[in-house]
C-alpha positions as CSV (number, residue, x, y, z in Angstrom):
1,X,111.4,74.5,98.4
2,X,115.0,73.2,98.0
3,X,115.9,69.5,98.4
4,X,117.6,70.1,101.8
5,X,114.5,71.9,103.2
6,X,112.2,69.2,101.9
7,X,114.3,66.5,103.6
8,X,113.9,68.3,106.9
9,X,110.1,68.7,106.5
10,X,108.2,66.6,109.1
11,X,106.6,63.6,107.5
12,X,103.4,61.9,108.6
13,X,100.6,59.6,107.2
14,X,101.1,57.8,104.0
15,X,104.6,59.1,103.3
16,X,106.0,58.1,106.6
17,X,107.3,54.7,107.7
18,X,105.7,52.7,110.5
19,X,108.6,53.6,112.8
20,X,108.1,57.3,112.0
21,X,104.4,57.1,112.7
22,X,105.1,55.2,116.0
23,X,107.6,57.9,117.0
24,X,105.0,60.7,116.2
25,X,102.4,58.9,118.3
26,X,104.9,58.6,121.2
27,X,105.7,62.3,121.0
28,X,102.0,63.2,121.1
29,X,101.3,60.9,124.0
30,X,104.3,62.2,126.0
31,X,103.4,65.8,125.4
32,X,99.8,65.2,126.4
33,X,100.9,63.5,129.6
34,X,103.1,66.5,130.4
35,X,100.4,69.0,129.8
36,X,97.8,67.2,131.9
37,X,100.2,66.4,134.8
38,X,102.4,69.4,134.9
39,X,100.7,72.2,132.9
40,X,101.1,73.7,129.5
41,X,104.3,75.7,130.3
42,X,106.0,72.5,131.5
43,X,105.6,71.0,128.1
44,X,108.7,72.1,126.2
45,X,110.5,70.5,123.3
46,X,113.3,69.5,125.7
47,X,110.9,67.9,128.3
48,X,109.1,66.0,125.5
49,X,112.3,64.7,124.1
50,X,113.4,63.5,127.5
51,X,110.1,61.5,127.9
52,X,110.4,59.8,124.6
53,X,114.2,59.4,124.9
54,X,115.3,61.1,121.7
55,X,117.4,64.2,121.1
56,X,115.5,67.5,121.3
57,X,116.6,68.4,117.8
58,X,115.1,65.2,116.4
59,X,111.7,66.4,117.4
60,X,111.8,68.9,114.6
61,X,112.0,66.1,112.0
62,X,108.4,65.2,113.1
63,X,107.0,68.5,114.2
64,X,108.0,72.1,113.3
65,X,107.2,73.5,116.8
66,X,105.6,72.8,120.2
67,X,102.5,74.6,119.0
68,X,102.1,72.1,116.1
69,X,102.4,69.2,118.6
70,X,99.8,70.7,120.9
71,X,97.3,71.6,118.2
72,X,97.6,68.0,116.8
73,X,97.0,66.6,120.3
74,X,94.0,68.9,120.8
75,X,92.4,68.0,117.5
76,X,93.1,64.3,117.8
77,X,91.7,64.2,121.3
78,X,88.5,65.8,120.2
79,X,88.2,63.6,117.1
80,X,88.7,60.5,119.2
81,X,86.2,61.6,121.8
82,X,83.6,62.2,119.0
83,X,84.3,58.7,117.6
84,X,83.9,57.1,121.0
85,X,80.7,58.9,122.0
86,X,79.0,58.6,118.5
87,X,79.8,54.9,118.3
88,X,78.4,54.2,121.7
89,X,75.1,56.1,120.9
90,X,74.8,54.5,117.4
91,X,75.2,51.0,118.9
92,X,71.9,51.5,120.8
93,X,68.7,50.1,119.2
94,X,66.8,52.6,117.0
95,X,63.9,52.5,119.5
96,X,66.0,53.6,122.5
97,X,64.4,56.6,124.3
98,X,66.2,59.9,124.1
99,X,67.0,59.9,127.8
100,X,68.9,56.7,127.5
101,X,70.8,58.0,124.4
102,X,71.7,61.1,126.4
103,X,72.8,58.9,129.4
104,X,75.1,56.8,127.1
105,X,76.6,59.9,125.6
106,X,77.2,61.6,129.0
107,X,78.7,58.4,130.4
108,X,81.2,57.9,127.6
109,X,82.2,61.6,127.6
110,X,82.8,61.8,131.3
111,X,84.6,58.4,131.3
112,X,87.0,59.6,128.6
113,X,87.6,62.9,130.4
114,X,88.5,61.3,133.8
115,X,90.4,58.3,132.5
116,X,94.1,59.0,133.3
117,X,95.1,56.5,130.6
118,X,93.6,58.9,127.9
119,X,95.5,62.1,128.3
120,X,94.9,63.2,124.7
121,X,91.2,63.8,125.6
122,X,92.1,65.8,128.7
123,X,94.5,68.4,127.3
124,X,92.0,71.1,126.0
125,X,91.2,72.7,129.4
126,X,95.0,73.2,130.0
127,X,95.7,75.2,126.8
128,X,96.0,78.9,126.1
129,X,93.2,80.8,124.3
130,X,95.4,81.2,121.2
131,X,95.9,77.4,120.9
132,X,92.3,76.7,121.6
133,X,91.2,78.9,118.7
134,X,93.1,76.6,116.3
135,X,90.8,73.7,117.2
136,X,87.5,75.4,116.5
137,X,86.7,73.4,113.4
138,X,87.1,70.0,115.1
139,X,85.3,71.2,118.2
140,X,82.4,72.4,116.1
141,X,82.0,68.9,114.7
142,X,81.7,67.5,118.2
143,X,79.2,70.3,119.3
144,X,77.2,69.5,116.2
145,X,76.9,65.9,117.2
146,X,75.4,67.0,120.5
147,X,73.1,69.4,118.8
148,X,71.9,66.6,116.5
149,X,71.5,64.2,119.5
150,X,69.4,66.8,121.4
151,X,67.4,67.6,118.3
152,X,66.3,63.9,118.2
153,X,64.7,64.4,121.6
154,X,62.9,67.5,120.3
155,X,61.6,65.6,117.3
156,X,60.1,62.8,119.5
157,X,58.6,65.3,122.0
158,X,60.8,64.0,124.8
159,X,62.2,67.5,125.5
160,X,60.9,71.0,125.1
161,X,60.3,72.1,121.5
162,X,61.5,75.7,122.3
163,X,64.9,74.6,123.6
164,X,67.6,76.7,121.8
165,X,70.2,74.1,120.7
166,X,72.8,76.7,119.8
167,X,72.8,77.7,123.5
168,X,72.1,74.4,125.2
169,X,74.7,72.2,123.4
170,X,77.7,74.3,124.4
171,X,76.2,74.9,127.8
172,X,76.1,71.2,128.6
173,X,79.4,70.5,126.9
174,X,81.2,73.1,129.0
175,X,80.1,71.4,132.2
176,X,81.0,67.9,130.9
177,X,84.4,69.0,129.7
178,X,85.3,70.1,133.2
179,X,84.2,66.9,134.8
180,X,87.7,66.1,136.1
181,X,87.5,69.2,138.2
182,X,84.1,68.8,139.8
183,X,83.5,65.0,139.7
184,X,85.5,63.2,142.4
185,X,85.5,59.9,140.6
186,X,88.0,58.4,143.0
187,X,85.4,58.7,145.8
188,X,82.1,58.1,143.9
189,X,80.8,55.9,141.1
190,X,80.8,57.4,137.7
191,X,77.2,56.2,137.4
192,X,76.2,58.5,140.2
193,X,77.7,61.5,138.4
194,X,76.0,60.5,135.1
195,X,72.7,60.1,136.9
196,X,73.0,63.6,138.4
197,X,73.8,65.2,135.0
198,X,71.0,63.4,133.2
199,X,68.4,64.0,136.0
200,X,69.1,67.7,136.2
201,X,69.3,68.1,132.4
202,X,65.9,66.4,131.9
203,X,64.0,67.6,135.0
204,X,65.9,70.6,136.4
205,X,66.5,71.2,140.0
206,X,63.0,72.2,141.2
207,X,61.4,69.9,143.8
208,X,59.4,67.1,142.4
209,X,55.6,67.5,143.0
210,X,54.2,65.3,145.8
211,X,51.4,62.8,145.2
């Protein structure tokens, strides 16, 4: 790579200045807000630059393309969600029953997904299949966390021993990820939504026996 090309290469992390990192974060936040509020196609390099008040050409100093921006948003959102949920569960005492660990994980996940102040965590459902495939490694880490969490319930005998974790973990995550679509948080308490998810997960939808 020649010196001129190297100078144009986007910088991040240790090699970037504090101002450059702040600008990158602003670009990611602006792009995420555009995608969540107006859709994937509305998120263009020009519309992003208008939101962060810089020239469109200047975006290419930080990112090579719109796709690079979107992939970083997607992966960063998933990584942040994993950190939030895992931290909340790990903060519980070791003796906490599985159902309460599950409740905490569900509560934090849904809270992050419906919080309008956290657009990075709400972008995935708006993306194209091609873009989504580029986040498989990070999403697998999050799915593995849920598989491990549910496996703890199997180990303690609190849930069925024959439950297929490879099927159940993505099944429950697919529903939780779409919480902004089916959970009307503006008109109901999030605790009510969490209770419904945990109750049906643990006990199904069959009528409870009388007596």
